[in-house]
NULUMMAR-825749 format. One record per residue: y, z, x of N, C-alpha, C in turn; residue in three letters. Coordinates in pm, whole numbers, padded with zeros to 5 digits, always signed. Atoms other than C-alpha are relative to their C-alpha. Example, Ala and Ser with C-alpha at 12.3 -4.5 7.8 and 13.67 -1.06 7.14 Angstrom:
-00119+00000+00089-00450+00780+01230+00120+00000+00090ALA
-00119-00006-00082-00106+00714+01367+00109+00073-00077SER
***
This chain:
-00112+00021+00088-00009-00017-00002+00156+00010+00096MET
-00104+00001-00041+00322-00060+00117+00099+00121+00031THR
-00048-00072-00013+00528+00176+00267+00152+00056+00005THR
-00112+00037+00004+00854+00050+00200+00030-00054-00169ASP
-00012+00126+00135+00860-00084-00187+00122-00044+00009PRO
-00095+00078+00034+01122-00323-00302+00112+00095-00045THR
-00055-00076+00031+01467-00119-00340+00043-00064-00107VAL
-00058+00073+00132+01607-00199-00704+00157+00100-00015HIS
-00118-00068-00003+01913-00083-00832+00111+00050-00160PHE
-00055-00048+00124+02117+00107-01129+00095+00061+00007PHE
-00124-00054+00040+02422+00203-01247+00014+00162-00063GLU
+00028-00109+00070+02500+00577-01255+00156-00019-00122GLY
-00110-00028+00129+02758+00663-01562+00142-00042+00041ARG
-00146-00003-00120+03068+00644-01322-00016-00137+00050ASP
+00004+00075-00072+02947+00323-01207-00051-00021+00127GLY
+00079-00013-00131+02790+00421-00884-00067-00093+00008ALA
+00111+00040-00010+02553+00201-00755-00131+00033+00103ARG
+00113-00152-00053+02203+00426-00705-00133-00094-00001LEU
+00083+00085-00056+01905+00295-00542-00126+00037-00076ALA
+00143-00071+00015+01539+00338-00677-00097-00102+00010TYR
+00124+00114-00073+01209+00199-00584-00146+00022-00141ARG
+00165-00012+00137+00844+00159-00842-00122-00066+00094GLU
+00187+00066-00078+00499+00157-00736-00048-00023-00136LEU
+00115-00009+00155+00234+00060-01020+00048-00063-00108GLY
-00037+00060+00156+00254-00070-01369-00051+00054-00107HIS
+00002-00054+00072+00137+00186-01563+00109+00128-00069GLY
-00070-00096+00074+00266+00509-01771+00104+00032+00123ARG
-00098-00088-00097+00625+00630-01637-00001+00091+00061PRO
+00048-00109-00049+00631+00892-01396+00155-00049+00088LEU
-00106+00037-00056+01015+00939-01278-00033+00121+00137ILE
-00004-00105-00090+00981+01133-00912+00121+00026+00072LEU
-00139+00014-00074+01317+01275-00761-00026+00079+00133ILE
+00006-00060-00153+01339+01379-00386+00069+00142+00008HIS
-00075-00106-00069+01452+01644-00206+00141+00001+00027GLY
-00136+00020-00037+01822+01743-00057-00013-00068+00155TYR
+00012+00051-00124+01891+01550+00253-00143-00093+00062PHE
+00128+00073+00008+01541+01339+00195+00052-00119-00094SER
+00019+00109+00076+01486+01038+00045-00111-00026-00134THR
+00103-00014+00034+01259+00887-00192-00157-00060+00094ALA
+00155+00039-00062+01001+00700+00004-00001+00094+00149VAL
+00009-00124-00067+01051+00972+00278-00091+00147-00115VAL
+00071-00076+00089+00916+01248+00008-00149-00074-00092ASN
+00123+00109+00042+00699+01023-00215-00095-00101+00022TRP
+00097+00131-00046+00601+00697-00031-00071+00060+00147VAL
+00034-00017-00112+00537+00801+00334-00150+00073-00007ARG
+00116-00075-00001+00279+01097+00308-00083-00032-00125TYR
+00100+00049+00107+00087+00891-00018+00012+00082-00113GLY
+00049-00096+00144+00169+01116-00325+00037-00144-00079HIS
+00002+00140+00109+00283+00774-00522-00103-00070-00023ALA
+00157+00065-00005-00023+00618-00408-00095+00055-00063ALA
+00151-00075+00061-00271+00871-00567+00040-00027-00098LYS
-00053+00045+00172-00050+00820-00842-00031-00085-00057LEU
+00022+00128+00030-00077+00484-00849-00113-00026-00059VAL
+00104+00039+00000-00412+00507-00823-00088+00035-00183SER
+00068-00020+00136-00462+00684-01149+00069-00064-00104GLN
-00085+00061+00107-00216+00471-01384+00091+00001-00021GLY
-00135-00062+00064+00103+00576-01342+00083-00137+00074TYR
-00106+00103-00073+00402+00342-01247+00119+00104+00029ARG
-00065-00111-00123+00591+00589-00980+00174-00045+00010VAL
-00114+00104+00024+00953+00518-01058+00107+00143+00117ILE
-00042-00134-00131+01145+00708-00731+00199-00022+00042MET
-00116-00039-00043+01537+00739-00738+00053+00022+00162PRO
-00095-00087-00100+01739+00804-00416+00113+00058-00092ASP
-00146-00074+00019+02012+01041-00505+00114-00050+00003LEU
-00114+00083-00042+02355+00986-00503+00030+00065+00139ARG
-00029-00040-00091+02460+01042-00167-00083+00026+00153ALA
+00106+00018-00059+02131+00975-00024-00080-00148-00015HIS
+00091+00159-00002+01867+00707+00103+00095-00139-00014GLY
-00034+00110+00013+01993+00386-00032+00084-00051-00135ASP
-00089+00004+00117+02214+00463-00318+00139+00032+00061SER
-00133-00003-00030+02634+00507-00290+00014+00148+00070ALA
-00086-00104-00063+02778+00750-00049+00126+00063-00006LYS
-00202-00006-00039+03131+00810-00141+00050+00106+00001PRO
-00076-00112-00070+03350+01037+00002+00097+00051-00104HIS
-00138-00081+00069+03605+01130-00286-00049+00107-00081ASP
+00015-00088+00095+03564+01431-00471-00044-00007-00161ALA
+00057+00101+00113+03541+01263-00791-00141-00037-00039VAL
+00147+00019+00016+03225+01144-00755-00101+00101-00016SER
+00122-00060+00030+03046+01425-00777+00046+00116-00069TYR
-00025-00073+00067+03142+01616-01077-00107+00112-00004PRO
+00119-00092+00051+02924+01928-01192-00128-00089-00031PRO
+00117+00081+00018+02561+01778-01279+00005-00151+00007ASP
-00013+00137-00034+02617+01447-01166-00160-00052-00010VAL
+00126+00045-00034+02284+01422-01045-00076-00024-00094LEU
+00038-00011+00107+02144+01496-01360+00040-00112-00063ALA
-00059+00114+00023+02383+01240-01512-00039-00129-00001ASP
+00093+00078-00084+02217+01023-01261-00104-00075-00092ASP
+00165+00024+00070+01870+01060-01408-00025-00053-00123GLY
-00011+00080+00212+01984+01007-01771-00004-00119+00010PHE
-00020+00141+00074+02130+00681-01678-00123-00098+00083ALA
+00090+00063-00061+01839+00563-01459-00114-00018-00154LEU
+00101+00030+00089+01624+00639-01780+00050-00083-00127ILE
-00058+00082+00110+01858+00474-02024+00000-00184+00024GLU
-00012+00128-00052+01866+00168-01787-00112-00088-00012GLN
+00113+00069-00019+01514+00125-01768-00058+00001-00174LEU
+00019-00031+00198+01488+00198-02195-00167+00055+00033ALA
+00104-00071-00006+01223+00458-02087-00004+00115-00157LEU
-00017-00102+00168+01107+00653-02421-00133+00098+00032THR
+00053-00145-00026+00795+00801-02284-00046-00001+00119ASP
+00022-00043-00134+00752+00938-01972-00028+00107+00047TYR
-00046-00119-00088+00697+01200-01714+00096+00004+00091ASP
-00122-00014-00084+00920+01360-01482-00056+00142+00120LEU
+00007-00094-00094+00892+01542-01192+00088+00010+00183GLY
-00010-00012-00137+01075+01671-00845-00052+00111+00108GLY
+00065-00074-00084+01044+01832-00539+00160+00074+00035TYR
-00138-00101-00039+01314+02140-00430+00160-00065-00100SER
-00147+00014+00064+01673+01960-00521-00047-00095-00114LEU
+00065+00118+00127+01466+01667-00735-00060+00113-00103GLY
+00025-00141+00158+01321+01995-00919+00087+00041-00068ALA
-00129-00067+00084+01658+02141-00996+00043-00120-00095ARG
-00038+00098+00100+01756+01775-01087-00074+00017-00139THR
+00060+00011+00134+01495+01792-01330+00028+00125-00091ALA
-00085-00117+00110+01569+02133-01504+00109-00009-00042MET
-00125+00084+00044+01906+01999-01541-00010-00082-00089ARG
+00016+00117+00151+01777+01705-01771-00072+00054-00085MET
+00064-00053+00125+01530+01925-01926+00115+00089-00082LEU
-00080-00102+00081+01783+02188-02024+00145-00098-00049ALA
-00081+00098+00098+02033+01903-02138-00029-00063-00086ARG
+00059+00101+00147+01784+01762-02405-00090-00097+00069GLY
+00055+00106-00042+01574+01537-02164-00171+00063-00054ALA
+00160-00028+00033+01192+01545-02308-00090-00110+00026ARG
+00114+00041-00035+00963+01423-02119-00134+00046-00045PRO
+00168-00046+00037+00569+01424-02208-00001+00153+00103ALA
-00001-00139-00119+00551+01672-01899+00075+00006+00125ARG
-00110-00079-00107+00743+01803-01602-00080+00070+00106ALA
+00056-00072-00136+00665+01904-01244+00099+00029+00099ILE
-00103-00075-00079+00890+02152-01051-00071+00024+00133LEU
+00043-00020-00174+00782+02136-00673+00125+00033+00088SER
-00161-00066-00117+00970+02359-00407+00044+00021-00082GLY
-00128-00091+00066+01186+02542-00623-00066+00128-00107MET
+00044-00145+00074+01186+02897-00782+00073+00030-00087GLY
-00099-00090+00101+01350+03125-01020+00112-00002+00017LEU
-00151-00077-00044+01638+03225-00839+00057-00174+00050GLU
-00065+00118+00010+01716+02850-00717+00026-00070-00159GLY
-00036-00001+00121+01789+02755-01058+00087+00086-00066LEU
-00112-00066+00074+01951+03050-01192+00124+00042+00099VAL
-00078-00050-00085+02158+03110-00912+00003-00110+00155HIS
+00006+00122-00077+02222+02782-00709+00081+00021+00136THR
-00138-00016-00102+02536+02899-00482-00095+00102+00125ALA
+00077-00037-00106+02275+03098-00250-00036-00098+00079GLY
+00064+00100-00117+02069+02785-00100+00131-00117+00003ARG
-00069+00125-00014+02399+02563-00166+00089+00073+00105SER
-00066-00080-00117+02585+02838+00113-00086-00041+00138GLU
+00063-00021-00130+02296+02803+00344+00062-00160+00065HIS
-00047+00182-00059+02342+02364+00362+00128-00016+00010PHE
-00151+00042-00010+02744+02412+00347-00005+00064+00174ARG
-00054-00063-00192+02703+02633+00712-00073-00117+00064HIS
+00070+00100-00121+02462+02376+00855+00095-00127-00022ILE
-00085+00099-00006+02648+02084+00756+00157-00009+00057LEU
-00155+00009-00021+03017+02224+00836-00012+00093+00182THR
+00019-00060-00183+02846+02364+01225-00101-00118+00039HIS
+00089+00071-00088+02637+02087+01329+00037-00029+00151LEU
+00003+00009-00158+02555+02068+01671-00046+00143+00053GLY
-00010-00144-00071+02566+02453+01685-00105+00106+00033THR
+00126-00085+00058+02189+02582+01606-00068+00030+00056PHE
+00078-00059-00092+01962+02765+01827-00099-00098-00036GLN
+00101+00022-00057+01653+02562+01897-00114+00026-00085ARG
+00136-00069+00074+01366+02606+01668+00014+00084-00156GLY
-00022-00105+00128+01568+02819+01372+00021-00124-00109SER
+00019+00064+00075+01568+02691+01073+00136-00110-00048ALA
-00134+00104+00027+01908+02532+01043-00006-00096+00068GLU
+00018+00130-00109+01838+02311+01355-00116-00088-00016PHE
+00074+00138+00042+01513+02150+01175+00098-00005-00079MET
-00030+00084+00114+01705+02106+00891+00095-00105+00058ALA
-00150+00081-00061+02017+01930+01114-00135-00123+00073GLU
+00079+00074-00050+01724+01775+01295-00074-00119-00082ALA
+00040+00058+00149+01571+01645+00932+00110-00121-00056PHE
-00158+00084+00083+01923+01498+00862+00045-00089+00063LEU
-00031+00106-00045+01924+01296+01155-00069-00118-00027LYS
+00099+00082-00003+01603+01132+01140+00042-00074-00158THR
-00045+00051+00090+01691+01046+00775+00147-00117-00035VAL
-00146+00057+00001+02025+00914+00881+00123+00035-00124GLY
-00090-00036+00108+02207+01103+00611+00136+00047+00081GLY
-00108+00020-00014+02545+01138+00568+00096+00139-00021ASP
-00046-00158+00055+02722+01500+00591+00133-00019-00047PRO
-00100+00008+00127+03013+01410+00427-00045+00015-00166GLU
+00021-00012+00148+02896+01308+00107-00157+00089-00049ALA
+00109-00128-00027+02589+01562+00175+00081+00123-00079LEU
-00056-00088+00039+02836+01823+00149+00048-00024-00114LEU
-00024-00027+00101+03006+01709-00169-00109-00004-00124ARG
+00081-00029+00105+02692+01702-00367-00050+00135+00004VAL
-00004-00147+00015+02665+02120-00323+00116-00016-00116LEU
-00089-00080+00072+02983+02114-00504-00033-00037-00184ASP
+00010+00068+00121+02790+01920-00837-00125+00097-00034THR
+00102-00142+00003+02537+02265-00823+00050+00018-00116PHE
-00028-00089+00135+02521+02416-01195-00116+00082-00021VAL
+00092-00117+00007+02320+02732-01265-00061-00055-00136ASP
+00025-00018+00125+02091+02723-01549-00059+00153-00032THR
+00043-00128+00036+02048+03026-01717-00114+00062-00059PRO
+00156-00026-00004+01706+03217-01724-00020-00033-00171LEU
+00081+00015+00155+01695+03210-02142+00012-00172-00034ASP
+00038+00154+00013+01745+02810-02118-00094-00017+00010VAL
+00174+00026-00061+01427+02791-01897-00074+00048-00069ILE
+00063-00077+00067+01278+03075-02132-00031-00110-00142GLU
+00018+00104+00138+01304+02798-02447-00039-00114+00053ARG
+00047+00113-00029+01204+02462-02248-00131+00001-00062ILE
+00097+00021+00050+00914+02390-02428-00159-00108+00070GLU
+00100+00131-00077+00772+02067-02204-00087+00055+00084VAL
+00093-00030-00082+00411+02148-02046+00044-00006+00126PRO
-00113+00013-00160+00544+02196-01666-00130+00035+00124ALA
+00046-00070-00126+00371+02254-01340+00118+00019+00090LEU
-00079-00066-00064+00542+02471-01140-00100+00001+00183VAL
+00079+00040-00113+00380+02355-00784+00092+00068+00130LEU
-00047-00099-00156+00464+02543-00427-00108-00003+00101THR
+00036-00059-00176+00380+02610-00063-00037+00143+00008GLY
+00010-00170-00009+00224+02939-00051+00076+00057+00107VAL
-00037-00105-00085+00418+03034+00250+00158-00080-00035ASP
-00155+00048-00014+00765+02846+00087+00076+00133-00054ASP
-00116-00153+00043+01027+03150+00008+00147-00095-00007ARG
-00112+00037-00004+01319+02901+00005+00091-00018-00113ASP
-00087+00035+00150+01435+02854-00346-00043+00116-00099ASN
+00061-00119+00101+01290+03219-00472-00108-00004-00037GLY
+00150+00037+00050+00987+03261-00638-00030-00112-00136SER
+00042+00095+00123+00803+02969-00830-00090+00075-00100ALA
+00102-00081+00038+00531+03248-00942+00113+00033-00143ARG
-00084-00074+00098+00853+03405-01132+00049-00159-00105GLU
-00028+00079+00041+00974+03049-01238-00123-00060-00143LEU
+00123+00019+00090+00597+02961-01411+00003+00092-00077ALA
+00012-00072+00040+00588+03281-01538+00156+00027-00182GLN
-00157+00012+00096+00938+03216-01733+00017-00089-00096ALA
+00036+00071+00094+00855+02906-01896-00120-00014-00094MET
+00120-00054+00091+00609+02937-02211-00094-00094+00028PRO
+00065+00079-00053+00431+02627-02121-00056-00097+00158HIS
+00026+00063-00153+00369+02596-01715-00116+00065+00038ALA
+00158+00020-00098+00053+02593-01478+00105+00058+00141ARG
-00044-00039-00100+00148+02804-01156-00138-00041+00088TYR
+00074+00083-00077-00009+02608-00889+00042+00009+00182VAL
-00055+00073-00132-00010+02644-00491-00083-00087+00086GLU
+00121+00072-00128-00131+02418-00190+00081+00049+00135VAL
-00044-00016-00115-00068+02451+00158+00121-00043+00058PRO
-00114+00057-00042+00244+02486+00375+00143+00084-00028GLY
-00121-00019+00025+00616+02581+00378+00107-00073-00048THR
-00088+00119+00095+00918+02418+00211-00001-00114+00085HIS
+00034+00146-00067+00926+02163+00481-00120-00077+00031MET
+00137+00021-00064+00572+02111+00554-00124-00043-00118SER
+00111+00025+00105+00432+02111+00192-00033-00141-00053ALA
-00005+00149+00097+00578+01805+00067-00086-00146+00103VAL
+00050+00125-00080+00392+01616+00386-00137-00007+00012THR
+00163+00025-00005+00022+01728+00303-00020-00059-00134LEU
+00062+00074+00155-00214+01551+00026-00029+00096-00080PRO
+00051-00082+00161-00273+01855-00177+00098+00034-00035GLN
-00087+00018+00090+00080+01851-00267-00051-00134-00120LEU
-00027+00150+00076+00022+01455-00440-00124+00028-00061GLY
+00172-00023+00046-00398+01607-00531+00042+00089-00077ALA
-00023-00070+00091-00207+01876-00727+00053-00049-00094ALA
-00046+00071+00080+00010+01654-00914-00069-00107-00075MET
+00071+00076+00051-00248+01390-00999-00092+00098-00093ALA
+00102-00062+00102-00518+01678-01117+00117+00067-00172GLU
-00069-00019+00086-00203+01804-01347+00018-00108-00151PHE
-00068+00088+00112-00090+01492-01512-00190-00103-00048LEU
+00172+00053-00006-00499+01342-01497+00030-00184-00020GLY
+00006+00132+00014-00538+00984-01573+00089-00058-00114ALA
-00041+00053+00129-00284+00738-01751-00053-00023-00112ALA
***
């Protein structure tokens, strides 16, 4: 299977030119990548998309605004609160999807949750690399990344900040645009999470503590299943167990 599927484009509600890739021709499954990353890095490179395609899914993978092949404007007006969820809704509308599944990793999971909180109704949802604290109190994690992006080149080798900066360099990230993304984060209140009826998989690396407790997130949702796979926040997404857990939850399309 190709390691870099053809890139397609859609328009954000503000007219921004945003990228997405597709693999497969079956049931639509939207997968949203994490902060600093791209659709190819999160979903294609390590075989997760291929695993899901083999089960009959049409895997639709957008590059978030300021990431990958999507627009990377530097002006503040391009980054209003919840714009990443707005972009998700624009993708659904422009692809005319009515019956689909929705998932994400880390910031992708937070974006999926914002879409659920605002009325998206996929048949099923996958929230991976995300805990309850990372949804109800986004400022904590955003300040961590704000510190990284405003102090590039200063971190001790081997530190979490150093590793994040190294990853940023490997994907050719735009620090100024990515810094703007932090201003778009919106908290999702606990009572809103508790009312989401969509069947969900809450999937986390056993050593991932970056966004709080994934187990608590699963316990807060009425119809969620909690699954652990090997790895930390950075490594779990690179391991085949992540894709296998997603495939087991979704089943054959």
